[in-house]
N, C-alpha and C positions, 0 to 999 in steps of 0.2 A: 578396491572400489571400482565398479564399472560406471561409465558415464554414458547416458543417452541424452540426446538433445531434445528439449521440450519445444523450443522455438528458436529460429534463427533471426538475424537482424531484420529481414523483410517482414517476417511474421510478427515480431515485436512492434514494428512501426505500424502495421495494419491494425494490430490489436489496440494500440494507443489511439489511433484514428477513430476506431469504432467506439471505444470508451468515451472519448471526448464528444462524439456525436450523440451518444446516448445521454450523457449528462446535459448537453444543450437541449435535447428534445424534452427531457423531463423537467429541467430547472430553468431553461431559457437563457437570456443574456445575463452574464454574471455580475449584476449590480447588487443582488441581495444574497449571494452565496460566495463562499470562500473555500479554497482547497487547503487542507492541512495534511501534510505528509508525516507519517510516523518515521522517526529517525531509527535506522539509517536508510533502509530500503525504500520506504515510501516517499522520501524527499525527492529523489530524481524522477519518480513516476509522477508526482504532483506537479513538478516544474514542467515536465514534458507535456502533461495534459493541459496545463495553463497556456503553454505556447500554442497548442492546437486550438484551444477554445478561442484564444485571441485572434488567430488567423480566420476562424470561421465566423466570429461575431463582431470583430473590431474592438472588443473590450476584453482586457486581461483580468481574470479573477484575482483577487487578493490571495496571497499564498502565505503559509506559515508552516512551522514544524512543531511537533511535540516529541519530547524524549520520555520514554516510559520506564527507564531504568529503575528509578526508585519506586515505581508503582507495580513492579513485577511481583506476582505471588510466589515466585521461586527465588527471590533475591537472596535469601539467607539459607538456601538448601544446598550449600556446597559448590556454588558457582565460583568461578574465578572472580577476582576483585572487579567490580563493575566499572565500566568506562562510561562516564556521563557524557551525553550529547547535549544539544541545545534545544530548549523550547523557545521558539520565536513566534509570537502571535502579535504582529504589528497592527492589530485591529481589535475592536471590541467584539467579543463573541456573543454577547447578550443580544437576543433578537435576530441573530444571523442564522441562515441555513448553512451548515458546514458539510462539506464532502471530505470525510476522513479517508486518506489514501495510504495503501500499503502495497508492497510488491507481492507478498505471498500470504494467503489466508490459510491457516493450518488448524490449530486447536481452538482458536478464538480468544486465547488468553492475552495476546498482544493487543487486540482490539478492546477487550475489556479494560485493560490498563490505560489505553489511550483515552477511552471515554472518561475514566476517572480524572485524568489530567485535564481534559477539556472542561469538565465541570468545576475544577478548582479555579479556572480562569474566567468563568462566566456561565450563563445559562443560554445555550443556543436555542433557537426556535426549533430546529431539527438537525439531526445528524444522519447523513447517508454514508454508506461505505462503498468505496471503489477499490478493487484489487486487480492487479495485472494477472495473477494466477490464483486459482482456488484449487487446492490439492485435497480437500476433504479432511476426514478424520477429526471432526469437531468434538470438543469436550464441553463446550458451552453453547447455548442456543443463540448463536450469532451467524448471520448470513450476509452476503454482499448484495447491495442494491445494484451495483455495476460490477460485473465480473468479466475480465478479458478472456480467459481461457481456463477450462477445467482440465487439470492433468490427473490422470489415474496414477497414484503412487501407493507404495507400501508405507506404513507408519514409520519404518526405520530408514526410509530414503531421506536424502537431503536435496532440497531444491535450491539451486544457485541461480541468482539473477544478476547479470552484469548489464548495467544501464547507466549511462553518463547523464549529467545534467543537461547536455545539449545533444542534438542528433549525432549519432555515431554508428558507423557500419559495423562496429564490434559488439553491438548489443546481442545478448543471447539469454535464454533460459535453459538450464540443464538439470536433469535429474540424476543424482548420484545414488546408486544402489550398492549396499554392501556386497562384496564378492561372495558368491556361494561356493564353498569348497566341495570337493568330491569326497563322499564318505567312504 
């Protein structure tokens, strides 16, 4: 595998700043919307966005998490034993505007599963999607309302996001491509 960097810590920070600003510009002060991170990668992104929104507006949006493990459409197709995460929604979804947050948008299947989870917990007024990285290769008609960075990738590449719950100079996004052997 070869590794190429998609974003360093400074670029990740700037991207989160821009995403938070775009969310505020479209949705305003977070009294009527909440951020919900998809476990596992979307959780730190949603917390970091909530921190930035609070600094900018003086109000921290409510945050929660959704675990999509049991909602995956490939759950029983030979995957290893699934590890369950936590769905934590400490607020009523009904009538709320929700910003669903993930680290990487790829095929759209994770987002589809997360939407199913949300609707099992209530009926939000609206759901917007915010992602740190959009890498293309969609298999479902899903697109992000807020997208931090579009990375050109091959379908066989793996995008790695390292992001802590709090500010960390070790943040990065990397694209791992399978090694190409010489024929």
